[in-house]
N, CA, C, O and the ligand as a Tripos MOL2 file, in Angstrom:
@<TRIPOS>MOLECULE
protein
  225   223    57     0     0
PROTEIN
NO_CHARGES

@<TRIPOS>ATOM
      1 N         173.3960   97.5290   72.5830 N.3       1 MET1
      2 CA        172.2160   98.4030   72.5940 C.3       1 MET1
      3 C         171.2080   97.8880   73.6280 C.2       1 MET1
      4 O         170.9230   96.6920   73.6980 O.2       1 MET1
      5 N         170.6890   98.7980   74.4050 N.am      2 GLN2
      6 CA        169.6910   98.4150   75.3850 C.3       2 GLN2
      7 C         168.2910   98.5010   74.7940 C.2       2 GLN2
      8 O         167.9870   99.3870   73.9950 O.2       2 GLN2
      9 N         167.4700   97.5880   75.1940 N.am      3 GLN3
     10 CA        166.0830   97.6700   74.7790 C.3       3 GLN3
     11 C         165.2780   98.3240   75.8940 C.2       3 GLN3
     12 O         164.6900   97.6510   76.7400 O.2       3 GLN3
     13 N         165.2680   99.6380   75.8750 N.am      4 ASP4
     14 CA        164.5990  100.3740   76.9490 C.3       4 ASP4
     15 C         163.3840  101.1350   76.4330 C.2       4 ASP4
     16 O         162.9420  102.1190   77.0260 O.2       4 ASP4
     17 N         162.8690  100.6620   75.3390 N.am      5 ASN5
     18 CA        161.7340  101.3830   74.7500 C.3       5 ASN5
     19 C         160.4130  100.6370   74.9410 C.2       5 ASN5
     20 O         159.4450  100.8440   74.2100 O.2       5 ASN5
     21 N         160.4090   99.7620   75.9510 N.am      6 GLU6
     22 CA        159.1720   99.0500   76.2020 C.3       6 GLU6
     23 C         158.2610   99.8720   77.1110 C.2       6 GLU6
     24 O         158.7310  100.6650   77.9260 O.2       6 GLU6
     25 N         156.9720   99.6750   76.9620 N.am      7 PRO7
     26 CA        156.0290  100.3770   77.8380 C.3       7 PRO7
     27 C         156.2820  100.0800   79.3090 C.2       7 PRO7
     28 O         156.7060   98.9820   79.6690 O.2       7 PRO7
     29 N         156.0160  101.0750   80.1560 N.am      8 GLN8
     30 CA        156.2890  100.9190   81.5760 C.3       8 GLN8
     31 C         155.2800  100.0040   82.2470 C.2       8 GLN8
     32 O         155.6220   99.2340   83.1450 O.2       8 GLN8
     33 N         154.0340  100.0960   81.8030 N.am      9 ASN9
     34 CA        152.9700   99.3430   82.4380 C.3       9 ASN9
     35 C         152.1860   98.5550   81.3980 C.2       9 ASN9
     36 O         152.1820   98.8950   80.2150 O.2       9 ASN9
     37 N         151.5210   97.4950   81.8570 N.am     10 PRO10
     38 CA        150.7520   96.6650   80.9240 C.3      10 PRO10
     39 C         149.7230   97.4580   80.1150 C.2      10 PRO10
     40 O         149.4200   97.1100   78.9740 O.2      10 PRO10
     41 N         149.1930   98.5220   80.7130 N.am     11 GLY11
     42 CA        148.1650   99.2930   80.0280 C.3      11 GLY11
     43 C         148.7150  100.2960   79.0480 C.2      11 GLY11
     44 O         147.9730  100.9090   78.2810 O.2      11 GLY11
     45 N         150.0250  100.4600   79.0780 N.am     12 ASP12
     46 CA        150.6270  101.4200   78.1700 C.3      12 ASP12
     47 C         150.7760  100.8180   76.7860 C.2      12 ASP12
     48 O         151.1780   99.6650   76.6260 O.2      12 ASP12
     49 N         150.4470  101.6150   75.8060 N.am     13 GLU13
     50 CA        150.5430  101.1230   74.4400 C.3      13 GLU13
     51 C         151.8760  101.4890   73.8020 C.2      13 GLU13
     52 O         152.2410  100.9550   72.7540 O.2      13 GLU13
     53 N         152.5960  102.4020   74.4410 N.am     14 ALA14
     54 CA        153.8450  102.8620   73.8660 C.3      14 ALA14
     55 C         154.7040  103.4850   74.9540 C.2      14 ALA14
     56 O         154.1840  103.8850   75.9960 O.2      14 ALA14
     57 N         155.9940  103.5740   74.7320 N.am     15 PRO15
     58 CA        156.8810  104.2380   75.6920 C.3      15 PRO15
     59 C         156.5610  105.7270   75.7680 C.2      15 PRO15
     60 O         156.0920  106.3220   74.7980 O.2      15 PRO15
     61 N         156.8230  106.3250   76.9400 N.am     16 PRO16
     62 CA        156.4370  107.7230   77.1610 C.3      16 PRO16
     63 C         157.1850  108.7120   76.2760 C.2      16 PRO16
     64 O         156.7400  109.8440   76.0870 O.2      16 PRO16
     65 N         158.3090  108.2880   75.7410 N.am     17 ASP17
     66 CA        159.0930  109.2190   74.9260 C.3      17 ASP17
     67 C         158.8590  109.0050   73.4350 C.2      17 ASP17
     68 O         159.5310  109.6020   72.5940 O.2      17 ASP17
     69 N         157.9070  108.1530   73.1280 N.am     18 ALA18
     70 CA        157.6190  107.9070   71.7200 C.3      18 ALA18
     71 C         156.7910  109.0580   71.1460 C.2      18 ALA18
     72 O         155.9900  109.6650   71.8560 O.2      18 ALA18
     73 N         156.9820  109.3460   69.8940 N.am     19 PRO19
     74 CA        156.2110  110.4130   69.2520 C.3      19 PRO19
     75 C         154.7540  110.0200   69.0860 C.2      19 PRO19
     76 O         154.4390  108.8690   68.7830 O.2      19 PRO19
     77 N         153.8770  110.9760   69.2840 N.am     20 GLY20
     78 CA        152.4580  110.7230   69.0800 C.3      20 GLY20
     79 C         151.8280  109.9190   70.1890 C.2      20 GLY20
     80 O         150.8150  109.2490   69.9880 O.2      20 GLY20
     81 N         152.4370  109.9870   71.3750 N.am     21 VAL21
     82 CA        151.8890  109.2400   72.5080 C.3      21 VAL21
     83 C         151.4220  110.2150   73.5790 C.2      21 VAL21
     84 O         152.1180  111.1740   73.9140 O.2      21 VAL21
     85 N         150.2500  109.9570   74.1010 N.am     22 GLY22
     86 CA        149.7130  110.8370   75.1210 C.3      22 GLY22
     87 C         149.1410  110.0600   76.2850 C.2      22 GLY22
     88 O         148.8280  108.8750   76.1710 O.2      22 GLY22
     89 N         149.0090  110.7500   77.4100 N.am     23 GLU23
     90 CA        148.4400  110.1010   78.5760 C.3      23 GLU23
     91 C         146.9180  110.0880   78.5010 C.2      23 GLU23
     92 O         146.2910  111.0190   77.9970 O.2      23 GLU23
     93 N         146.3500  109.0130   79.0130 N.am     24 ASP24
     94 CA        144.9070  108.9370   79.0820 C.3      24 ASP24
     95 C         144.5270  108.2730   80.4010 C.2      24 ASP24
     96 O         145.3130  107.5200   80.9780 O.2      24 ASP24
     97 N         143.3470  108.5510   80.8600 N.am     25 THR25
     98 CA        142.8940  107.9550   82.1110 C.3      25 THR25
     99 C         142.7960  106.4430   81.9700 C.2      25 THR25
    100 O         142.2580  105.9210   80.9940 O.2      25 THR25
    101 N         143.3250  105.7660   82.9620 N.am     26 CYS26
    102 CA        143.3050  104.3130   82.9360 C.3      26 CYS26
    103 C         141.8660  103.8080   82.9810 C.2      26 CYS26
    104 O         141.1080  104.1630   83.8830 O.2      26 CYS26
    105 N         141.4930  102.9820   82.0130 N.am     27 PRO27
    106 CA        140.1140  102.4820   81.9530 C.3      27 PRO27
    107 C         139.8240  101.4470   83.0270 C.2      27 PRO27
    108 O         138.6650  101.1850   83.3460 O.2      27 PRO27
    109 N         140.8620  100.8670   83.5790 N.am     28 ALA28
    110 CA        140.6690   99.7990   84.5600 C.3      28 ALA28
    111 C         140.3490  100.3510   85.9450 C.2      28 ALA28
    112 O         139.5140   99.8060   86.6650 O.2      28 ALA28
    113 N         141.0260  101.4430   86.3080 N.am     29 CYS29
    114 CA        140.8420  101.9980   87.6530 C.3      29 CYS29
    115 C         140.2020  103.3750   87.6070 C.2      29 CYS29
    116 O         140.0260  104.0180   88.6420 O.2      29 CYS29
    117 N         139.8610  103.8170   86.4340 N.am     30 LYS30
    118 CA        139.2260  105.1200   86.2470 C.3      30 LYS30
    119 C         140.0970  106.2630   86.7590 C.2      30 LYS30
    120 O         139.5940  107.3070   87.1740 O.2      30 LYS30
    121 N         141.4070  106.0470   86.7210 N.am     31 GLY31
    122 CA        142.3190  107.1200   87.1080 C.3      31 GLY31
    123 C         142.6240  107.1700   88.5900 C.2      31 GLY31
    124 O         143.3320  108.0670   89.0480 O.2      31 GLY31
    125 N         142.1000  106.2200   89.3450 N.am     32 THR32
    126 CA        142.3390  106.2240   90.7800 C.3      32 THR32
    127 C         143.6510  105.5280   91.1390 C.2      32 THR32
    128 O         144.2180  105.7680   92.2050 O.2      32 THR32
    129 N         144.1220  104.6780   90.2540 N.am     33 GLY33
    130 CA        145.3610  103.9510   90.5250 C.3      33 GLY33
    131 C         145.1320  102.6920   91.3460 C.2      33 GLY33
    132 O         146.0600  101.9280   91.6160 O.2      33 GLY33
    133 N         143.9020  102.4950   91.7320 N.am     34 LYS34
    134 CA        143.6170  101.3070   92.5310 C.3      34 LYS34
    135 C         142.3590  100.6050   92.0280 C.2      34 LYS34
    136 O         141.4160  101.2380   91.5540 O.2      34 LYS34
    137 N         142.3750   99.2920   92.1440 N.am     35 VAL35
    138 CA        141.2110   98.5010   91.7890 C.3      35 VAL35
    139 C         140.8490   97.6260   92.9820 C.2      35 VAL35
    140 O         141.6200   96.7510   93.3760 O.2      35 VAL35
    141 N         139.7000   97.8600   93.5400 N.am     36 GLU36
    142 CA        139.2390   97.0870   94.7000 C.3      36 GLU36
    143 C         140.2720   97.1160   95.8270 C.2      36 GLU36
    144 O         140.5130   96.1020   96.4830 O.2      36 GLU36
    145 N         140.8670   98.2590   96.0410 N.am     37 GLY37
    146 CA        141.7910   98.4220   97.1570 C.3      37 GLY37
    147 C         143.2200   98.0200   96.8610 C.2      37 GLY37
    148 O         144.1100   98.2270   97.6860 O.2      37 GLY37
    149 N         143.4470   97.4470   95.6940 N.am     38 ALA38
    150 CA        144.7950   97.0200   95.3440 C.3      38 ALA38
    151 C         145.3310   97.8890   94.2060 C.2      38 ALA38
    152 O         144.5710   98.4640   93.4260 O.2      38 ALA38
    153 N         146.6390   97.9650   94.1360 N.am     39 GLN39
    154 CA        147.2390   98.7630   93.0780 C.3      39 GLN39
    155 C         146.8510   98.2370   91.7130 C.2      39 GLN39
    156 O         146.9350   97.0400   91.4380 O.2      39 GLN39
    157 N         146.4270   99.1490   90.8730 N.am     40 CYS40
    158 CA        146.0180   98.7720   89.5340 C.3      40 CYS40
    159 C         147.2140   98.2160   88.7610 C.2      40 CYS40
    160 O         148.2850   98.8220   88.7230 O.2      40 CYS40
    161 N         147.0070   97.0620   88.1540 N.am     41 THR41
    162 CA        148.1070   96.4260   87.4290 C.3      41 THR41
    163 C         148.1880   96.9150   85.9950 C.2      41 THR41
    164 O         149.1890   96.7000   85.3120 O.2      41 THR41
    165 N         147.1380   97.5660   85.5470 N.am     42 VAL42
    166 CA        147.1240   98.0310   84.1650 C.3      42 VAL42
    167 C         147.9970   99.2720   84.0080 C.2      42 VAL42
    168 O         148.7870   99.3790   83.0700 O.2      42 VAL42
    169 N         147.8410  100.2070   84.9410 N.am     43 CYS43
    170 CA        148.5900  101.4560   84.8420 C.3      43 CYS43
    171 C         149.7330  101.4940   85.8490 C.2      43 CYS43
    172 O         150.5080  102.4500   85.8760 O.2      43 CYS43
    173 N         149.8380  100.4580   86.6730 N.am     44 GLY44
    174 CA        150.8920  100.4260   87.6570 C.3      44 GLY44
    175 C         150.6380  101.3690   88.8150 C.2      44 GLY44
    176 O         151.5660  101.7380   89.5350 O.2      44 GLY44
    177 N         149.4020  101.7580   88.9990 N.am     45 GLY45
    178 CA        149.0500  102.6170   90.1230 C.3      45 GLY45
    179 C         149.1520  104.0980   89.8180 C.2      45 GLY45
    180 O         148.9780  104.9360   90.7030 O.2      45 GLY45
    181 N         149.4330  104.4170   88.5720 N.am     46 THR46
    182 CA        149.5670  105.8300   88.2130 C.3      46 THR46
    183 C         148.2130  106.4440   87.8700 C.2      46 THR46
    184 O         148.0500  107.6630   87.9270 O.2      46 THR46
    185 N         147.2590  105.6200   87.5210 N.am     47 GLY47
    186 CA        145.9470  106.1230   87.1370 C.3      47 GLY47
    187 C         145.9040  106.5970   85.6980 C.2      47 GLY47
    188 O         144.8710  107.0440   85.1990 O.2      47 GLY47
    189 N         147.0340  106.4900   85.0540 N.am     48 LYS48
    190 CA        147.0810  106.9190   83.6600 C.3      48 LYS48
    191 C         147.7760  105.8660   82.8130 C.2      48 LYS48
    192 O         148.6550  105.1440   83.2850 O.2      48 LYS48
    193 N         147.3750  105.7940   81.5840 N.am     49 VAL49
    194 CA        148.0350  104.9010   80.6520 C.3      49 VAL49
    195 C         148.5060  105.7170   79.4450 C.2      49 VAL49
    196 O         147.9670  106.7820   79.1440 O.2      49 VAL49
    197 N         149.4890  105.2060   78.7880 N.am     50 LEU50
    198 CA        150.0110  105.8970   77.6030 C.3      50 LEU50
    199 C         149.4030  105.2790   76.3630 C.2      50 LEU50
    200 O         149.4750  104.0690   76.1520 O.2      50 LEU50
    201 N         148.8140  106.1160   75.5590 N.am     51 GLN51
    202 CA        148.1790  105.6210   74.3550 C.3      51 GLN51
    203 C         148.6760  106.3780   73.1440 C.2      51 GLN51
    204 O         148.9200  107.5830   73.1960 O.2      51 GLN51
    205 N         148.8180  105.6600   72.0700 N.am     52 GLY52
    206 CA        149.1990  106.3080   70.8240 C.3      52 GLY52
    207 C         148.0520  107.1290   70.2980 C.2      52 GLY52
    208 O         146.9380  106.6260   70.1540 O.2      52 GLY52
    209 N         148.3110  108.3890   70.0110 N.am     53 ILE53
    210 CA        147.2460  109.2720   69.5470 C.3      53 ILE53
    211 C         147.4200  109.5970   68.0740 C.2      53 ILE53
    212 O         146.6600  110.3760   67.4990 O.2      53 ILE53
    213 N         148.4160  108.9990   67.4850 N.am     54 GLY54
    214 CA        148.6370  109.2340   66.0660 C.3      54 GLY54
    215 C         148.0990  108.0850   65.2420 C.2      54 GLY54
    216 O         147.5630  107.1210   65.7910 O.2      54 GLY54
    217 N         148.2300  108.1750   63.9820 N.am     55 GLY55
    218 CA        147.7920  107.1080   63.1090 C.3      55 GLY55
    219 C         146.2940  106.9850   63.0990 C.2      55 GLY55
    220 O         145.6080  107.8910   62.6270 O.2      55 GLY55
    221 N         145.7790  105.9240   63.5890 N.am     56 GLY56
    222 CA        144.3400  105.8130   63.6100 C.3      56 GLY56
    223 C         143.9660  104.3590   63.8060 C.2      56 GLY56
    224 O         142.7820  104.0270   63.8560 O.2      56 GLY56
    225 ZN        144.8090  101.8040   86.3960 Zn       57 ZN57
@<TRIPOS>BOND
     1     1     2 1
     2     2     3 1
     3     3     4 2
     4     3     5 am
     5     5     6 1
     6     6     7 1
     7     7     8 2
     8     7     9 am
     9     9    10 1
    10    10    11 1
    11    11    12 2
    12    11    13 am
    13    13    14 1
    14    14    15 1
    15    15    16 2
    16    15    17 am
    17    17    18 1
    18    18    19 1
    19    19    20 2
    20    19    21 am
    21    21    22 1
    22    22    23 1
    23    23    24 2
    24    23    25 am
    25    25    26 1
    26    26    27 1
    27    27    28 2
    28    27    29 am
    29    29    30 1
    30    30    31 1
    31    31    32 2
    32    31    33 am
    33    33    34 1
    34    34    35 1
    35    35    36 2
    36    35    37 am
    37    37    38 1
    38    38    39 1
    39    39    40 2
    40    39    41 am
    41    41    42 1
    42    42    43 1
    43    43    44 2
    44    43    45 am
    45    45    46 1
    46    46    47 1
    47    47    48 2
    48    47    49 am
    49    49    50 1
    50    50    51 1
    51    51    52 2
    52    51    53 am
    53    53    54 1
    54    54    55 1
    55    55    56 2
    56    55    57 am
    57    57    58 1
    58    58    59 1
    59    59    60 2
    60    59    61 am
    61    61    62 1
    62    62    63 1
    63    63    64 2
    64    63    65 am
    65    65    66 1
    66    66    67 1
    67    67    68 2
    68    67    69 am
    69    69    70 1
    70    70    71 1
    71    71    72 2
    72    71    73 am
    73    73    74 1
    74    74    75 1
    75    75    76 2
    76    75    77 am
    77    77    78 1
    78    78    79 1
    79    79    80 2
    80    79    81 am
    81    81    82 1
    82    82    83 1
    83    83    84 2
    84    83    85 am
    85    85    86 1
    86    86    87 1
    87    87    88 2
    88    87    89 am
    89    89    90 1
    90    90    91 1
    91    91    92 2
    92    91    93 am
    93    93    94 1
    94    94    95 1
    95    95    96 2
    96    95    97 am
    97    97    98 1
    98    98    99 1
    99    99   100 2
   100    99   101 am
   101   101   102 1
   102   102   103 1
   103   103   104 2
   104   103   105 am
   105   105   106 1
   106   106   107 1
   107   107   108 2
   108   107   109 am
   109   109   110 1
   110   110   111 1
   111   111   112 2
   112   111   113 am
   113   113   114 1
   114   114   115 1
   115   115   116 2
   116   115   117 am
   117   117   118 1
   118   118   119 1
   119   119   120 2
   120   119   121 am
   121   121   122 1
   122   122   123 1
   123   123   124 2
   124   123   125 am
   125   125   126 1
   126   126   127 1
   127   127   128 2
   128   127   129 am
   129   129   130 1
   130   130   131 1
   131   131   132 2
   132   131   133 am
   133   133   134 1
   134   134   135 1
   135   135   136 2
   136   135   137 am
   137   137   138 1
   138   138   139 1
   139   139   140 2
   140   139   141 am
   141   141   142 1
   142   142   143 1
   143   143   144 2
   144   143   145 am
   145   145   146 1
   146   146   147 1
   147   147   148 2
   148   147   149 am
   149   149   150 1
   150   150   151 1
   151   151   152 2
   152   151   153 am
   153   153   154 1
   154   154   155 1
   155   155   156 2
   156   155   157 am
   157   157   158 1
   158   158   159 1
   159   159   160 2
   160   159   161 am
   161   161   162 1
   162   162   163 1
   163   163   164 2
   164   163   165 am
   165   165   166 1
   166   166   167 1
   167   167   168 2
   168   167   169 am
   169   169   170 1
   170   170   171 1
   171   171   172 2
   172   171   173 am
   173   173   174 1
   174   174   175 1
   175   175   176 2
   176   175   177 am
   177   177   178 1
   178   178   179 1
   179   179   180 2
   180   179   181 am
   181   181   182 1
   182   182   183 1
   183   183   184 2
   184   183   185 am
   185   185   186 1
   186   186   187 1
   187   187   188 2
   188   187   189 am
   189   189   190 1
   190   190   191 1
   191   191   192 2
   192   191   193 am
   193   193   194 1
   194   194   195 1
   195   195   196 2
   196   195   197 am
   197   197   198 1
   198   198   199 1
   199   199   200 2
   200   199   201 am
   201   201   202 1
   202   202   203 1
   203   203   204 2
   204   203   205 am
   205   205   206 1
   206   206   207 1
   207   207   208 2
   208   207   209 am
   209   209   210 1
   210   210   211 1
   211   211   212 2
   212   211   213 am
   213   213   214 1
   214   214   215 1
   215   215   216 2
   216   215   217 am
   217   217   218 1
   218   218   219 1
   219   219   220 2
   220   219   221 am
   221   221   222 1
   222   222   223 1
   223   223   224 2
@<TRIPOS>SUBSTRUCTURE
     1 MET1         2 RESIDUE 1 A MET
     2 GLN2         6 RESIDUE 1 A GLN
     3 GLN3        10 RESIDUE 1 A GLN
     4 ASP4        14 RESIDUE 1 A ASP
     5 ASN5        18 RESIDUE 1 A ASN
     6 GLU6        22 RESIDUE 1 A GLU
     7 PRO7        26 RESIDUE 1 A PRO
     8 GLN8        30 RESIDUE 1 A GLN
     9 ASN9        34 RESIDUE 1 A ASN
    10 PRO10       38 RESIDUE 1 A PRO
    11 GLY11       42 RESIDUE 1 A GLY
    12 ASP12       46 RESIDUE 1 A ASP
    13 GLU13       50 RESIDUE 1 A GLU
    14 ALA14       54 RESIDUE 1 A ALA
    15 PRO15       58 RESIDUE 1 A PRO
    16 PRO16       62 RESIDUE 1 A PRO
    17 ASP17       66 RESIDUE 1 A ASP
    18 ALA18       70 RESIDUE 1 A ALA
    19 PRO19       74 RESIDUE 1 A PRO
    20 GLY20       78 RESIDUE 1 A GLY
    21 VAL21       82 RESIDUE 1 A VAL
    22 GLY22       86 RESIDUE 1 A GLY
    23 GLU23       90 RESIDUE 1 A GLU
    24 ASP24       94 RESIDUE 1 A ASP
    25 THR25       98 RESIDUE 1 A THR
    26 CYS26      102 RESIDUE 1 A CYS
    27 PRO27      106 RESIDUE 1 A PRO
    28 ALA28      110 RESIDUE 1 A ALA
    29 CYS29      114 RESIDUE 1 A CYS
    30 LYS30      118 RESIDUE 1 A LYS
    31 GLY31      122 RESIDUE 1 A GLY
    32 THR32      126 RESIDUE 1 A THR
    33 GLY33      130 RESIDUE 1 A GLY
    34 LYS34      134 RESIDUE 1 A LYS
    35 VAL35      138 RESIDUE 1 A VAL
    36 GLU36      142 RESIDUE 1 A GLU
    37 GLY37      146 RESIDUE 1 A GLY
    38 ALA38      150 RESIDUE 1 A ALA
    39 GLN39      154 RESIDUE 1 A GLN
    40 CYS40      158 RESIDUE 1 A CYS
    41 THR41      162 RESIDUE 1 A THR
    42 VAL42      166 RESIDUE 1 A VAL
    43 CYS43      170 RESIDUE 1 A CYS
    44 GLY44      174 RESIDUE 1 A GLY
    45 GLY45      178 RESIDUE 1 A GLY
    46 THR46      182 RESIDUE 1 A THR
    47 GLY47      186 RESIDUE 1 A GLY
    48 LYS48      190 RESIDUE 1 A LYS
    49 VAL49      194 RESIDUE 1 A VAL
    50 LEU50      198 RESIDUE 1 A LEU
    51 GLN51      202 RESIDUE 1 A GLN
    52 GLY52      206 RESIDUE 1 A GLY
    53 ILE53      210 RESIDUE 1 A ILE
    54 GLY54      214 RESIDUE 1 A GLY
    55 GLY55      218 RESIDUE 1 A GLY
    56 GLY56      222 RESIDUE 1 A GLY
    57 ZN57       225 GROUP 0 **** ****
């Protein structure tokens, strides 16, 4: 069995195919994908992070 259910980026809280997970603007780069001219390491340059929207 492969363990392929890990988040893609450090800022992601869950894998993109997990239930109850939605995209949100990356708080580190404000959705620009870059921080001080460098690729954002939190979202991996996507400007978005995956956050669990279920539970509470
Ligand atoms: Zn970011």
